[in-house]
N, C-alpha and C positions, 0 to 999 in steps of 0.2 A: 614348533618352528620359531616361536618368540622367546624361547629360553625358559619358560615355566614348566614345572613338572610336579607330580605328586610323589610324596614319600610316605612310608609307613613309620609312625613313631610308636613303638611298643608301649611306652609309659606316658602317653600323651596327657592323660588326665590325672596321673599320680603314680606313686611308687607301690602302692598296696593293691592287692587283688580286689578289694572292695571299691577301688576307684574306677575300675572298668565298668562302664554303664552303657545301657541301651535305652532307647525311647526318651531321651532327654531333650531339653531346649537349650539352644545356644543363642545368646543375645549379644549383638555387637554394640558396645557402648560408645558414646561420642568421644571418649578418651582413648579409643582404639583398643580397649580391653575387651575380653570376651568373658561373659558370665554364663556358666553352665549350671542349670538348675534342673531339679527333679530327676526322673529316670529310675531304672531298676538294674539290678545286677543279676540278671538271669534268675535261676532258682537257687543259686549258691548263698547269697547274702540278703535277698529280699530287696525292698525299696531303699533308695538312697535319699536321705533327707538333707544332707549338707551341700550347699553350692560350692563350686570351684571358680575362682577368679583367675583368669589367664592374662598376664601382662606381657606384651611383646617386648623383647630385648633386641636392641640394634647396636651395631658397631658404628658409631657416628663418623669415625674417620674413614673406614672402608665403605660405609653405606650398605652393610649386609645385615641380614636378619639372623639373629643368633638362637632364637627359640623363645619359649615362654617361661616366665616365672609363675609357678603354680601356687596358689594360696587357698587352703581349705577355709571356708567361712562357717560361722555358727549356723545352726538350723534356723 
């Protein structure tokens, strides 16, 4: 009723099949970035050791959310 809704983002954590993970931790940083650490990729690829940093992108003029800039970080 307040305009919010959930949507499915098929490549939310990355473009590669290895980026799809389960049992991970998501930390909301003071910079409004989200740090995704640990987790596993089912039985296909095993454990995932690289974190993913999600930086929100906004349209400053329209005031709308555009999505996240995804950055793979070193182990």
